[in-house]
Structures are given as C-alpha cells and as structure tokens.
C-alpha positions as CSV (number, residue, x, y, z in Angstrom):
1,X,89.9,137.1,149.0
2,X,89.7,137.4,152.8
3,X,91.1,134.6,154.9
4,X,90.3,133.8,158.3
5,X,90.3,136.5,160.9
6,X,89.9,139.1,157.9
7,X,93.3,139.2,156.5
8,X,93.6,139.7,152.8
9,X,94.9,136.6,151.5
10,X,96.9,136.6,147.7
11,X,94.8,134.3,145.7
12,X,96.3,131.3,144.2
13,X,96.1,131.2,140.6
14,X,96.8,128.3,138.6
15,X,99.8,128.4,135.9
16,X,98.7,129.3,132.2
17,X,98.9,126.2,130.3
18,X,100.3,127.0,126.8
19,X,99.7,123.1,125.8
20,X,99.4,122.0,122.2
21,X,97.5,123.7,119.4
22,X,95.1,120.6,119.2
23,X,92.4,120.5,121.8
24,X,92.6,116.7,122.4
25,X,96.3,116.7,123.2
26,X,99.7,115.2,122.1
27,X,98.7,111.8,123.0
28,X,96.2,111.6,120.7
29,X,98.0,113.0,117.6
30,X,101.2,110.7,118.2
31,X,98.7,107.6,118.2
32,X,96.9,109.0,115.7
33,X,100.2,109.8,113.4
34,X,101.3,106.1,114.3
35,X,98.3,104.5,113.2
36,X,98.0,106.6,109.9
37,X,101.8,105.6,109.1
38,X,101.2,101.7,109.6
39,X,98.0,102.2,107.5
40,X,100.3,103.9,104.9
41,X,103.4,101.9,105.1
42,X,101.2,98.7,104.6
43,X,99.7,100.5,101.6
44,X,103.2,101.2,100.2
45,X,104.4,97.6,100.5
46,X,101.2,95.9,99.2
47,X,100.3,98.3,96.6
48,X,103.1,100.7,95.6
49,X,102.8,103.2,92.6
50,X,104.6,102.2,89.6
51,X,108.3,102.2,89.6
52,X,108.3,102.9,93.5
53,X,109.4,100.4,96.6
54,X,109.7,100.9,100.1
55,X,113.2,100.3,101.4
56,X,112.6,98.0,104.0
57,X,115.4,98.6,106.1
58,X,114.7,102.2,106.3
59,X,111.9,101.5,108.7
60,X,113.2,99.2,110.7
61,X,114.5,101.6,113.6
62,X,111.6,104.2,113.0
63,X,108.0,104.3,111.7
64,X,108.8,108.2,111.0
65,X,111.5,108.3,108.1
66,X,111.6,106.1,105.1
67,X,113.4,105.7,101.8
68,X,111.6,105.1,98.8
69,X,113.2,103.6,96.0
70,X,112.1,104.9,92.6
71,X,112.9,104.2,88.8
72,X,112.1,106.5,86.0
73,X,109.3,105.8,84.1
74,X,109.6,104.3,80.8
75,X,109.4,106.5,78.0
76,X,110.5,109.4,79.8
77,X,113.4,111.4,80.3
78,X,114.5,109.6,83.2
79,X,113.4,105.8,82.0
80,X,115.9,103.4,83.8
81,X,117.3,105.9,86.3
82,X,117.3,105.1,90.0
83,X,116.5,107.8,92.8
84,X,115.8,107.5,96.6
85,X,113.0,109.7,97.9
86,X,113.5,110.5,102.0
87,X,110.2,110.9,103.9
88,X,110.3,112.6,107.2
89,X,107.0,112.7,109.2
90,X,106.5,114.9,112.2
91,X,103.9,114.1,115.3
92,X,101.8,116.0,113.6
93,X,101.4,114.1,110.3
94,X,98.6,114.0,108.7
95,X,97.8,117.3,109.6
96,X,101.1,118.5,108.6
97,X,103.0,117.4,105.3
98,X,105.9,115.3,105.6
99,X,109.1,116.4,104.7
100,X,110.1,114.9,101.4
101,X,113.2,115.0,99.4
102,X,115.6,113.1,97.0
103,X,118.6,111.5,98.6
104,X,121.7,109.4,97.8
105,X,124.1,109.5,94.9
106,X,121.5,110.2,92.1
107,X,119.4,113.4,92.4
108,X,117.3,113.9,89.2
109,X,118.3,116.7,87.0
110,X,115.0,118.5,86.7
111,X,113.5,122.3,86.7
112,X,111.9,121.8,90.0
113,X,114.7,119.5,91.8
114,X,117.3,121.3,93.4
115,X,120.8,119.6,93.5
116,X,120.6,119.1,97.3
117,X,117.5,117.0,96.7
118,X,114.9,119.6,97.5
119,X,111.6,119.3,95.6
120,X,109.6,122.8,94.7
121,X,105.8,120.7,94.7
122,X,103.1,122.4,96.1
123,X,101.5,119.7,97.9
124,X,104.4,119.3,99.9
125,X,103.9,122.7,101.5
126,X,100.9,124.9,101.2
127,X,98.5,122.8,99.2
128,X,99.0,119.6,101.5
129,X,96.0,118.2,103.0
130,X,95.7,115.4,105.4
131,X,93.4,113.5,102.4
132,X,96.8,113.0,100.9
133,X,98.9,110.3,101.6
134,X,102.5,109.0,100.8
135,X,101.3,107.0,97.7
136,X,99.7,110.4,96.2
137,X,103.0,112.4,96.9
138,X,104.7,109.4,95.2
139,X,102.5,109.7,92.3
140,X,103.0,113.5,92.1
141,X,106.9,113.3,92.1
142,X,106.5,110.3,89.2
143,X,104.1,112.6,87.4
144,X,106.4,115.5,87.6
145,X,109.2,113.5,86.5
146,X,107.8,112.1,83.4
147,X,106.0,115.2,82.1
148,X,109.7,116.9,82.2
149,X,110.6,118.1,78.6
150,X,114.2,119.2,79.3
151,X,116.6,118.0,82.0
152,X,117.9,121.3,83.6
153,X,118.1,122.5,87.1
154,X,116.2,125.2,88.4
155,X,117.7,128.8,87.1
156,X,118.3,129.7,90.9
157,X,120.0,126.4,91.9
158,X,123.2,127.5,93.0
159,X,122.0,130.4,95.3
160,X,118.9,128.4,96.7
161,X,121.6,125.6,97.6
162,X,123.9,127.8,99.3
163,X,121.5,129.7,101.4
164,X,118.7,127.5,102.2
165,X,117.7,125.4,105.3
166,X,118.2,121.8,105.2
167,X,114.6,121.3,105.7
168,X,113.0,122.1,102.6
169,X,109.7,122.8,104.4
170,X,110.9,126.0,105.9
171,X,111.3,127.4,102.1
172,X,108.8,129.7,101.2
173,X,108.5,128.4,97.7
174,X,107.1,130.7,95.0
175,X,105.3,128.5,92.6
176,X,105.2,130.4,89.3
177,X,105.7,127.5,86.8
178,X,103.4,124.5,86.1
179,X,105.5,123.3,83.0
180,X,108.9,121.9,82.8
C-alpha cells in the first residue's frame, strides 16, 4: 500500500482471532449452560428419578458440580445399597456431556463400573445428545444396575484403574457388551 509521498507502507493486519468453536461466543454458551443447569436442578429436586435425590450441599458453592445420592432399586442385586454419583459440567454443557462417575465409600460392583467409579456407558461419551439430561443419565444408570445378573468388576479393572486418566471422558471406551 502506498502512503503519503509514494513511500510503501506495511499494511497493518488485524491479529487472527482463534475464538471459541461456537460462532455466538463463550458468553452465550455460559449463559445457556447456567440456564439449562438451573432448569435441570429444579427438575431433579422436584421430580427425581426413583431412588435418586440431589445432595443439596453439593450445589451450594457451584452449579457445575453435583452429587446425586442413589439407592439400589427394589428387587435388584443392589436393593437397599446406597451410592453417590458425581456430575461435573463443563462450560459447553449441554453440547458436551457431563463427566459422571460413582464416588464415595461404596462403588457398585458391576461389569460396567470400574473400582475407581468410572462408568462405561455410551451416553456419557459418544452417544451423548443435548436432548439428554441429568434425569435421563440417572435413569440409564439405574437401568444399567437393575439389569445386572451378577456382581463382578470389568475384566480389565486392575489395568484400567492403574493407567486411566482421572477424567473418564478422556477414555476411549469400547462398547462391545450390552449384557451384564
């Protein structure tokens, strides 16, 4: 580009902005996530799935991390047993699935639940859809436990627990078994 007096001047380029992957920006995503979480929180408080209750203390400090108390369904191998599910929501929720795992003293012994609490369930990773909710995840986990015929750990439990990432969403799960 020629400047005054015919001297060539370097053209000032705007820096390339590598922004969020959503064209409407992070502010919109955060507001959307918070609104959705508040709606789901109310739904879980007012109409929880059978055997599930929201641990109210878990949401006092942050809406992005919940603990859901769970009791094994009547007539199943887990009847009367108490468990806790930890839900962690990223700023991309509901477009990204929540991180969900069993936590606390009692991790269920189940072919799709590792001893560190990680759950091998396709809707928590590749089959996630924004149409799903905390309630639908809870129902899927209740169903998974209720259909179990034998309490046992996954065959690769020891190796997996030793070598896995702390975040179960970073695991590349191999969904090869629809039975327990």
